[in-house]
C-alpha positions as CSV (number, residue, x, y, z in Angstrom):
1,M,-8.8,11.4,-22.1
2,S,-6.0,9.5,-23.7
3,E,-6.3,5.8,-24.4
4,F,-3.5,5.0,-22.0
5,V,-5.1,6.8,-19.1
6,R,-8.5,5.2,-19.9
7,M,-7.0,1.7,-19.9
8,A,-5.0,2.5,-16.7
9,M,-8.2,3.3,-14.9
10,E,-10.0,0.0,-15.8
11,R,-11.0,-1.9,-12.8
12,S,-9.0,-5.0,-13.7
13,V,-5.8,-3.0,-14.1
14,V,-6.3,-1.1,-10.9
15,V,-7.0,-4.2,-8.9
16,R,-4.0,-6.0,-10.3
17,S,-1.7,-3.0,-9.7
18,L,-3.0,-2.6,-6.1
19,K,-2.2,-6.2,-5.4
20,V,1.3,-5.9,-6.8
21,S,1.9,-2.7,-5.0
22,A,0.7,-4.2,-1.7
23,L,3.0,-7.1,-1.9
24,V,6.1,-5.5,-3.5
25,G,5.6,-2.2,-1.6
26,T,5.5,-4.0,1.7
27,I,8.7,-5.9,1.0
28,L,10.4,-2.6,-0.1
29,V,9.1,-0.7,3.0
30,I,10.5,-3.4,5.3
31,I,13.9,-3.3,3.5
32,N,14.1,0.5,3.3
33,Q,12.5,1.3,6.7
34,F,14.0,-1.7,8.6
35,D,15.1,0.3,11.6
36,A,11.7,1.9,11.9
37,V,9.8,-1.4,11.5
38,F,12.0,-3.5,13.8
39,G,13.8,-0.8,15.8
40,E,13.2,2.5,17.4
41,D,13.6,4.9,14.5
42,S,10.5,6.8,13.3
43,F,8.8,6.1,10.0
44,N,9.3,8.4,7.0
45,W,5.8,8.4,5.7
46,I,6.6,10.2,2.5
47,K,9.2,7.5,1.6
48,I,6.6,4.8,2.4
49,V,4.0,6.3,0.1
50,L,6.5,6.8,-2.7
51,T,7.9,3.3,-2.1
52,C,4.4,1.8,-2.7
53,M,3.6,4.1,-5.6
54,V,6.6,2.9,-7.7
55,P,5.4,-0.8,-8.0
56,Y,1.8,0.5,-8.6
57,C,3.0,2.6,-11.5
58,V,5.2,-0.1,-12.9
59,A,2.5,-2.7,-12.7
60,T,0.0,-0.3,-14.3
61,Y,2.3,0.6,-17.1
62,A,3.1,-3.1,-17.8
63,A,-0.6,-4.0,-17.8
64,V,-1.7,-1.2,-20.1
65,R,1.1,-1.9,-22.6
66,A,0.1,-5.6,-22.6
67,L,-3.5,-4.7,-23.3
68,Q,-2.4,-2.3,-26.1
69,E,-0.3,-5.0,-27.7
70,Q,-3.1,-7.5,-27.4
71,N,-5.5,-5.0,-29.0
72,A,-3.1,-4.3,-31.8
73,R,-2.9,-8.0,-32.7
74,R,-6.6,-8.2,-33.2
């Protein structure tokens, strides 16, 4: 398993990324699915899942790169 994947699966990285995804993903879902949330349109569940996955991936990538840079300085 690559070092990047191992670090991305560390508990601290996963928990942090889930928190970011929950907050940012919720905001983005409200923006992108406004008519479904506050109106009568139906939800597009594929878009909702993808909308929440993007901030998770970004937060995970940022956390792993920060850990790699920190380890490189030691």
